[in-house]
C-alpha positions, -999 to +999 in steps of 0.1 A: +000+000+000+013+035-009+012+065+015+015+100+002+014+134+018-009+164+008+016+192+011+005+218+036+006+247+012-021+268+030-027+274+068-059+264+084-052+281+117-079+267+139-109+270+115-101+247+085-103+209+087-071+203+066-043+221+085-059+236+117-026+240+135-007+257+108-008+294+115+011+310+087+027+299+054+064+300+048+089+281+027+109+267+056+078+251+072+066+236+039+100+221+031+105+208+066+072+188+061+084+175+027+117+164+042+099+147+071+076+126+049+104+117+026+125+105+056+094+085+067+095+067+033+063+081+019+057+075-017+044+108-031+037+144-026+005+161-038-008+196-036-042+212-041-051+236-069-064+267-051-054+302-046-069+314-014-080+286+010-081+290+047-087+320+070-057+341+058-061+334+021-025+324+020-016+296-005+011+285-029+001+280-065+003+242-072+024+239-103+050+264-092+052+244-059+055+211-077+084+225-098+103+233-065+095+199-051+109+183-083+142+198-074+139+191-037+132+153-040+146+123-059+122+094-060+087+103-049+056+109-071+046+145-076+010+155-084-019+179-083-049+168-063-066+181-082-061+209-108-093+225-119-101+224-156-115+259-152-082+276-143-059+267-172-063+260-209-057+222-210-030+224-237-011+248-214-017+225-184-003+196-204+028+217-212+032+226-175+029+190-164+053+179-191+078+205-178+076+191-142+079+156-156+113+166-170+124+185-139+115+155-117+130+129-140+096+114-149+077+115-116+047+138-123+011+127-120-016+150-134-047+152-111-076+169-126-112+178-116-140+202-126-135+227-098-159+237-070-148+269-053-173+295-065-159+324-045-124+317-057-135+318-093-154+351-088-125+368-070-099+358-096-122+366-126-127+330-138-160+319-153-178+293-131-203+275-154-229+250-141-216+216-131-227+198-163-208+224-184-177+220-162-178+182-166-182+186-203-151+209-202-132+183-182-141+154-206-130+175-236-100+189-219-087+154-210-089+145-247-067+176-254-042+166-227-039+130-239-031+143-274-006+168-261+011+140-242+012+115-270+008+131-305+036+146-325+014+175-338-016+177-314-048+189-330-083+190-317-115+209-323-143+208-298-170+229-282-148+243-254-112+239-267-093+240-300-057+233-307-040+232-341-005+217-341+002+226-305+037+211-302+046+197-268+083+193-272+102+179-255+076+152-249+070+138-214+096+114-201+070+089-189+057+065-216+031+064-230+022+094-209+022+108-173-006+091-153-039+110-150-058+110-117-094+122-116-110+134-084-148+131-082-175+106-073-208+118-089-223+097-117-210+117-146-176+122-130-173+084-127-181+080-164-153+106-172-130+087-149-138+054-166-130+070-200-098+088-192-082+081-158-053+060-146-062+068-110-095+075-093-094+097-062-121+102-036-118+129-010-138+137+021-167+156+005-170+133-025-173+103-001-200+121+019-223+132-009-250+108-022-246+070-021-219+053+000-185+050-015-189+012-019-218+018-044-196+044-062-167+020-065-191-007-079-205+018-105-170+028-115-162-009-122-194-011-143-185+020-163-149+007-169-162-025-183-186-005-206-155+013-218-137-019-225-113-015-196-103-039-169-113-024-135-079-036-121-062-013-146-071+018-126-056+028-092-079+039-064-067+065-039-083+080-008-076+114+006-077+112+044-070+132+075-048+117+102-042+122+139-021+095+155-006+094+190+013+067+209-012+066+238-049+073+245-039+101+269-017+118+243-044+114+217-071+129+240-049+159+246-043+165+209-080+161+202-088+187+229-064+211+212-077+206+176-114+199+177-141+208+170-136+219+134-157+233+106-162+210+077-142+231+053-152+256+026-177+236+005-208+257+002-233+228+002-220+211+034-226+229+067-214+207+096-189+204+123-164+177+129-156+165+164-132+138+176-162+116+183-178+120+148-147+124+127-147+088+114-185+087+108-187+120+090-152+123+075-135+090+077-107+108+096-081+084+108-078+092+146-063+069+171-033+051+184-011+034+157-030+001+160-063+019+157-053+039+127-039+008+110-073-009+116-091+020+099-067+018+070-073-019+066-110-011+063-103+014+035-080-012+018-108-037+020-129-013-002-103-016-030-081+015-022-044+009-023-031+045-020-038+071+007-030+108+004-027+120+040-032+154+058-019+154+093-040+174+116-012+182+140+012+197+114+035+216+116+043+193+145+058+163+128+050+139+157+022+124+137+042+120+105+071+103+123+048+080+143+029+071+112+061+061+094+075+042+123+045+023+135+015+026+112+031+019+078+048-013+089+015-026+104-003-024+070 
């Protein structure tokens, strides 16, 4: 099983579920976290594609950050989880991902979705079409990206995007192309995933909308077969929050400091997360090493072999180190 880190590139500062203990953003803190998870033998580094999350609106742009991480690291995967199709022309995005593929020696993974942050779009001047239009854009954009990765003289004409001989030289190092991960769990998103993805990612809000994740996984298998694909071809990854401590007493003290937390910034979910409901409502992995390992085995039993993790206690690296020392060997 592979464990990756969602790089803490924005501070939650007590009010955001992702990094509630991170008060400000600076290079040294981010890179210290990167070094800690690499030392703990994590397999990958991912970052979100937003511009102003959290209470201070401080955030690093994902592809600029990944370029720096390409130079910082030697052998871990690097990816966006997930880039929004609304923020960049897909041909340009393919060129950016290809550049990071070269800078990293062939380690980039392109995570892509249809976007959700309405306020962010408005403040930055991006159009925010209805969800069906955004999914259409994603479907079409992924066709453009595949052609940019694989064709010598990429050309495409569609409703949303057109390219005409948009050279992408030098081509990506990975063959036949950098892997594409798609984040989303609605019916239309699962069909897009079945058509285009090498990896399917489900994050906290996607797992908690509509039918249970078991049903969504079964539907994805069905759609993959309809596309003539073997369900075993596609990786399945799970974005999770973690709080691990050596003892129940240390865990209780950490929970007292961190919880309760708002859900996040999704406009259609208004809830609060506590230490008591964090598994039920958000599948947060909270416990001693043995308890966290047991939760992970449950997730693994659903068919997910990769976890991208956010450590609730960061920038304290106690959780990262304990996870690497005791949880990873147990699973």
